[in-house]
C-alpha positions in Angstrom: -2.3 8.3 -21.2 -4.9 6.1 -19.6 -6.7 7.2 -16.5 -6.7 4.6 -13.8 -10.1 3.6 -12.5 -10.6 3.0 -8.7 -12.7 -0.1 -8.0 -14.5 -0.3 -4.6 -13.5 -3.0 -2.2 -16.8 -4.6 -2.8 -16.2 -4.9 -6.5 -12.7 -6.3 -5.9 -14.0 -8.9 -3.4 -16.8 -9.9 -5.8 -14.4 -10.2 -8.7 -12.0 -12.4 -6.7 -14.8 -14.5 -5.4 -16.0 -15.0 -9.1 -12.5 -16.2 -10.1 -12.4 -18.6 -7.2 -15.9 -19.9 -7.8 -15.6 -20.2 -11.6 -12.1 -21.8 -11.6 -13.5 -25.2 -12.4 -15.3 -23.8 -15.5 -12.0 -22.7 -17.1 -8.9 -24.6 -18.2 -6.7 -22.4 -15.9 -6.9 -19.7 -13.3 -5.6 -17.2 -15.9 -8.5 -18.1 -18.3 -11.0 -17.5 -15.5 -9.3 -14.2 -14.7 -9.3 -13.1 -18.4 -13.0 -13.9 -18.6 -14.1 -12.1 -15.4 -11.8 -9.1 -16.0 -13.5 -8.5 -19.3 -16.9 -8.6 -17.6 -16.1 -6.1 -14.8 -14.0 -3.7 -16.9 -10.5 -4.1 -15.5 -7.4 -5.5 -17.0 -6.5 -9.2 -16.4 -3.3 -8.1 -14.7 -5.2 -6.0 -12.2 -7.6 -8.9 -11.4 -4.6 -11.2 -11.1 -3.0 -8.8 -8.6 -6.3 -8.8 -6.5 -6.4 -12.6 -6.6 -2.8 -12.9 -5.5 -3.4 -10.5 -2.6 -6.4 -12.4 -1.6 -4.3 -15.6 -1.6 -1.7 -13.9 0.7 -4.4 -12.6 3.0 -5.9 -16.0 3.4 -2.6 -17.8 3.9 -2.6 -19.6 0.5 0.4 -17.8 -0.7 3.6 -16.4 0.9 4.0 -12.7 1.2 2.8 -9.6 3.0 -0.9 -9.4 3.8 -3.0 -6.3 3.3 -2.8 -5.7 7.1 1.0 -6.0 7.0 1.2 -3.5 4.1 -1.1 -1.1 5.9 0.9 -1.3 9.1 4.1 -0.8 7.1 2.7 2.4 5.5 1.7 3.7 9.0 5.2 3.0 10.3 6.8 4.6 7.3 4.6 7.7 7.8 5.5 7.8 11.5 9.2 7.5 10.8 8.9 10.4 8.3 7.2 12.6 10.9 9.7 11.7 13.6 12.6 12.6 11.2 11.0 15.9 10.5 10.6 16.6 14.3 14.2 15.5 14.9 15.4 17.9 12.2 13.4 20.8 13.7 14.8 20.0 17.2 18.3 19.9 15.9 17.9 23.3 14.2 16.3 24.8 17.4 19.1 23.3 19.5 21.7 24.8 17.3 19.9 28.2 17.2 19.7 28.4 21.0 23.3 27.2 21.5 24.5 29.9 19.2 22.3 32.5 21.0 23.8 31.4 24.3 27.3 31.8 22.9 26.5 35.2 21.5 25.1 36.3 24.9 28.3 35.1 26.8 30.6 36.9 24.3 28.7 40.2 24.7 28.6 40.1 28.5 
């Protein structure tokens, strides 16, 4: 199994910039991507993903921007935490309701 390599944001930005700047030197965007991916040590598909995300971030392509995706992750995390808190409150409420019933029955 291959270990995935993390590339720094600077490397990603530079690679995308290289694709944009060298587009005229290649017959297609994909040819530019293949050439540059080989030079920086990532797969062509990985670099294509970075280029597509850059295009979304700069309004050249439809779809969620990096900021949108980060906000969505934050909201999903918040929803998860709120659901946990709700579950805890439901259990506590049920516990105290049962304790109150037990107290009334005994008195």
